[in-house]
N, C-alpha and C positions, 0 to 999 in steps of 0.2 A: 591619371589620378595618383596622387601621392598617398603614402600610407604612414601610419605610426604604430608603434608597439609599446604596450605598457605592461610591466610585470608588477603585479600586486605583491607587496611584501608578505612573505610567508608567515611571519610571526603575527602580523596584524590580521591576516586572514584566518589563522587558527585560533585567534584570541576568543572567538565566539564559542569554541568548543566547551570550555569549562563553564561559561555563563555564571560566573560568581562575582557579579558586579555589585559592590556595596551600594545600598540605597536604591537599587532598581528592582528588588524583589517585590512582586505583587502577588497576592493570592490569585491563582489562576482558576480555581474552581470552588464551588460551595463546599465540596468535601475538604479541601485544604483549609478553608476558613473555619469550618466546624472543628477540625482537629486542632488548629492553631489556638482557637479560643478556649478549647478544653485543655490546652497544655499537654497534648499527647500526639502520638504519631497517627498518620492516616491509616485506617484499617481497610485493607483491600482484599478482595476475593477474586480468584482466577477461575473462570469457567471455560474449560477446553484445555486439555493438557497434551496437545500435539507439540510439534517441534518449535513452532513460533511462540506458543504460549509458555512453554517451560524455559525457553532461552530468554527472549526479550522481556516478556511480562513476568517471568519467574526469577530465574537465577540472576539476571542482570539487575533487577530491582533489589534483590537481597544483597548483592555484592557492591552495588554502587549507590543505593539510596536507602539503606537500612536505618539511617538516621532520621528518615522522614516517613517511612512506611513500615507497617507490620502486616503479616498475612492473617486474615481472619478465617480463611478456608480455601480449599481447592475442590473443584467439582468437575466430574467427567462421567459419562455413562459407562466407560470401560474401567472397571476396578483395578485391573492390572496396570494400565497406564497411569492411573491415579496414584498408586503406591510408588511406582517408579518416579513419577514427577515430584512427589514429596521428598524423596531421597535426593534426587538430582538438584532440585532447587535449593534444598537445605533448609527446610522449614519444619517446625513442629506445630502444626495447626490441624484442626479437624478436616476430614475429607468427606465428600458427599457424592452420591451417584444420582441425586434428585435435586433439581434446581430450586424447587420450593423449599425443601428442607434446608438448603444452604441459606436462602434469603431470609428464612424465619429463625435462623440459628442464634442470632444475636446482633449487636451493632456492627454494621458495615457501612463505611463511608463511600466506597467506590467498588463497582463490579467491573472487571476487565473481561471482555467477550472475545474469545479466540476459538470458537467452535467452527464447524462447517458453515458456510455463508447462509444457507437456507434456514438455519436455526437461530440466527442472530436475533430476529424480530421477537421471538417468544421470550428470550432471556431479557432483552432490552425492555420490552413492555412490562414484564413482571417486576423488574427492578424499579423502573420508574413509577409503577403503581404503588410501590412501597416507599416512594420518595428516596430511593437510593441512587446516587450518581453513577453514571455509566461511561466508560470509554470502550469503544468497539473498534475492532479491526475493520478494514475495508473489505468488501463493500458493506455498507450499512445493512443492506438486505438484498433480495434477489428479484422482487417484482413490485409493481405499483400498488398492489393491494396491501402487501406487508408494509410498504412505505407509508401508506395512509394510516395503518394501525399504529405505527410508531409515532406519526405526527400527532394523533389524538392523545397518545400517552404523554408526549412532551408537553402538549398544551394544558393538560390537567395536572401535571406533576410539578412539585416544587423543586425537583432534582434537575440535574444538568446532564445532557448527553454530549459527549465529546467524540469527534471522529479522529482516529489515529492516522492522519494524513502526514506521515513522516517525510514524504518527498518535499513538502513545503519547507521543512526545516533544513534540508540539505544545503551545503555551502554553495554548490554550483547554481541551484535553482534560486536561492536567495540573491545571488549576484545578478542573475538575469532579471529578477523582479526589481532590483534596484535600478537597472538600466531603463526598464519600462516605466517605473514610477517617476524617474527624472525626465521622462518624455524625450529621451535622446533620439528616438526615431519618430516622434510625434504620436498621435493616436494610432493604435493598432487597427489594421483593416482586414488582415487575413493571416492565417497560420498554416504552416506545413509541418506535420509531426508524424514521423515514421519510427516505429519501435520494432526492434528485432530481438527475438528470443532464439538462442542458439539450440543446437540439437541435443544439448545436455539439459539445460534449464527448461526449454519449451517442452521437451518430451516428458519431463517429470510430471507436468500437469495431467497428461493423458494416462499415466500410471495410477494416479490418485483419484480421490472422490471428485476432483475438479472436472473430470471428463464427463460427468453426468449433469445435465441441466438441473435436475431436481435438487442437486446438492450445491452447485456453484453458480447456476444461472448463465453459464458460458463465460469465457474469458473476457467478454465485453463488460462483465461485471467484476469478476474476481481480479483480473490483472488491469484492465483498462480503467477501472475506477480511479486508480492513482493518476493516470494520465489525464482523464477528463477533469479531475479536480485541479490539477496543475493548470489546465487550460482556463477553467473558470476563474481561478485565482489570478492568472496573468491578465486575462481579458477584462476582468471586473464587470462582467455582465452575465445574464442568465441565458441558457439555451432556449430556443423557441421551436426549432424544427430539425429533424434528423432524417437523413437518407443513408442507407447502408447496403453493402453487398458482403456476402460471406458464404463459405462452404466448408465441408469436411472432405478434403481431397488427398490427405496424406496418411493420417493416423486412422485408428478404428478399423472399419471394414476394408480399407484400401490396402490389403496385403493378402498374399496367397497362403500364408501360414500364421498360426497363432498358438499360444499355449496357455496353461492355467495361470502361471506367473513365471517370472524370470528364473526363480530357483529350480523349478521343476520342468522347465521348458526343454523339449527335445531338439529345439532349433537354435540353441545358444550360439553355436559356432558360426552360423550364417546370418544371424540377426545383428545388424549394426547397432541396435539400441539395447543390446543385452547389458544388464546392470546386476552385479553381484552384491546384493544388499548385505550379505553376511560379512563383507569386508568393511562395512560401516558399523562400528561397535554401537554407537548411539542409536542408529536406526533399528538395529537388531534388538537391542534391549527395550526400546520404546514401543516398537511396532510388532516385529516378528514374534517375540516372546509373549505378546499379549493379544494376538489376533484370534486366539481361541475363545476369547470373551465375547467378541461381537462380530467376528468374521471379516473385519477390515484388513485388506491386503495392501500393504504399502508398495510392493513391487509387482503390481498387477501388469498384465500384458497390455501394452498400448495399442495392440491390434484387435482388442476384444470388440465384438459386434455391438455391445451395448453403448459404446461411446456415441454421444449425440450432440456434441458441441462443435463449433467451427474451429478450424485450424488456420484459416486465412480470413481476414476481416478488413474492410475498408469503409470508413465512416465520414460523412460530410455533415457538419453542424452549422446551423445559422443561429446567430445570437441576437438578442433584443436590440443591441447597438449596431447591428448589421455587420459585425465581424463574421467572416466565413472561415471555417476550419476544415482542412483535409487531413485525415488521420488514418493510419494503417497499423495493423499488428500482424507480424509474421511469427510463426511458432516453430519453424524448422530452418532457421537461417544458419549458415556456416559460421557466423560470428554473432556475438551479443553486443547490443548497443542501440543507439538512436541517432536520428537527425532531427533537429528542431529549429525552425526559422519563423520569426514573426516579422511581418511586413507592416510598416507604418506609413503615415502620410509623408514623412520626411526622410525615411530610410528603412533600414532592415538590420535586425540583429539575429545572429544564428550561432548555434553551438552543436557539438556532436560528441559522441563517445563510442569507442570500440570499433571504429571502421579500420580494418587492418592496414590498408594502404596509406592511412593518415597517421597511424601510430608510429612512435619512435622505437618501439620494441615489440617483439612477438608476444602474444598473450596465450597462455594455456586456457583454451576455451572451457575445459572441464572444471576449472577453478574459479571462473568469473562469478557464478552465483554464490559460491562459498565466500568470496571476498565481500560481496554485497551484504550477506547475512552476518559476517563477522562483527562481533560486538566488543572485542577487547581493546581496540584502539582505532584511530583514524588512519594510521599507517599510510602516510603519503608516499608516493612513488617518486623518488628523487629525480629520475631522468624523464619523467612524464609530466604532463600538464593537461588541464582543461583550458579551453579557449572560448572567449566570446568575441565574435567578429561584428563590429558595428560599422555599417556602410551608410553614408549619407547620399541622398539623391544627387546633390550638386556639391561635392566636396570630397574630403579625405575619407579613408576608412581606417579604422582603428582595431588593432588586435590586442585584447586584454588577456593576458596569460594568468591562469589561476593554478595554485598547487593542486596536484591530482589527489583527490580524496575519494575513495570508493567504498571503504568499509562502512558498515552501519548506515547504509542508504545515504551515501554522500556526506556522512558525518551527522545526519539529521536525528538519528535515534536518541542519542544521549541529550540532545538539546530539547527534543520533545519531552523526554522524561523529566528533565529539570523544570520545564514549564508546567507540566501537569502535576507533578508530585512534590515540587518544592516551591512552586509559584514564581520561578525565575524566568522571565520572558527572554526571548532571543535578543542578543545584543543588537542585531539588525532586525528590528521588529516590524514586519510588514503584514500583520494580521494572520500569522501562521495558524493560530488556534482555530480549529474548525468545529462547527456546531451541527445540529440536525439539518438545517437547511443546506449547508454545504454538502453533507452526506447525501441528502435527497437529490440535489441537482446532479451530482456525480452518478448516482444510481439511475436516475431517470434518462440520462443520455444513453447509458448502456441498455436499459430496457427498451427505449425507443429504437435503438439500432437493431436489437434482436428482433423486435416486432417488424421493423422495416424489411429485414432480410426474409423473415418468414412470410410476410404478406405482400412483398414486392411493391411497397409504396412509401412515400415520405410519411413520417409520423410527427405530429405536433406534441410538444411537451404537455400542453393543456389538456390533451386527451387522457393523460395519465394521472393528473393531480389537480387539486384545487389551489395549489401554490401558483401564484401569478408570476410569470417571468418578469424580472425587473431589468430595465435598461442599465441601471447602476446596481451592481451586486450588493446585497445586504451583507454587511460584515458581522462577524461574531462579536 
């Protein structure tokens, strides 16, 4: 078999980052339309002032989109974090510790939801009931009952619910979507998707509220919601049945010592996972200095007995168009990355990231998550690349080399913001904007997987919802 290699021009590839194409700007939400018609900026309110909220939905909007948005208010149940957030973001707006008080305070075009996952539904429903538009972090919610409540609110509201599925906007995944939409491998028939969280990033979930089902619904919701949505977007069909296996075998009770938290732990010298939060100035000011308000400990012991989520997960999903997915999530891998391959009737396309023996340079594993969350630039790595390998059943294979972009979720964050807050769609527009149904189908895979593990049986999506799985996915 012969092969060919194609290097995509870096400037052409990065051109989509700015998204300032004259004549292509379309209002992306009813909030944008209202503000534009009134000749003013979009009035937004942030609910949840944790690290994701104050950075991406706070300071970055102020620094990069102040010509399009203005803050109508900040809300959090922790008054200390709330005041820190106001200073950190750099806004002079009212603050609230009660969601109803915020929503009734005056005109708001859009509410941005960045609280713990289990409280998303209450905020979303209350905003929609007031006909206020909402954009929410993933997952949309944590169980099928809350999903149904959101569905009813969406159906009776004149407002819009947008899912913040920023992975869709990332350059690498957009390039993969292009290949699939061009039918270069024919119709997709199966997918292999393995995601690896390293011992820095993965462990962080077990220190935080994510380690409790009642707060995050397990990582099958909080983390895998991104991955399940990518699969739904790639496959263009709805899931119908889920089978899964999982267990808690590493973190939580699986250790012979534990402490109150990392700061006060007597086992610091022998714990491989010891983390000194006091060396992180932002985390200290945001969390440590305000934990007396609500008791939330950011550097909790990841061996604490109360942890009740899975740390290894394997999921099989059958879709309405008969595509079958094999997915896994590992939370204590020596490296951070993924392998993704889609098999079609005429070939196969695959890509990967972070696999050490395939990388051209060593990676500091402690910095990988920091790069992902970095929002200041796309920062390509000159000596690295992403690759898409396209192999035909009877013919050549092609290696498409893409510039390595890892910051801001593969460069997707600013493109999503431009779409939502300025009405500028992606240059390569493949239906990235996600709505309630997209959020629901992502959540329902995670809920079905959790139920399958707990009950030891396959779970049909129709058991959980009155949304009928479609052979051809309904687009936003």
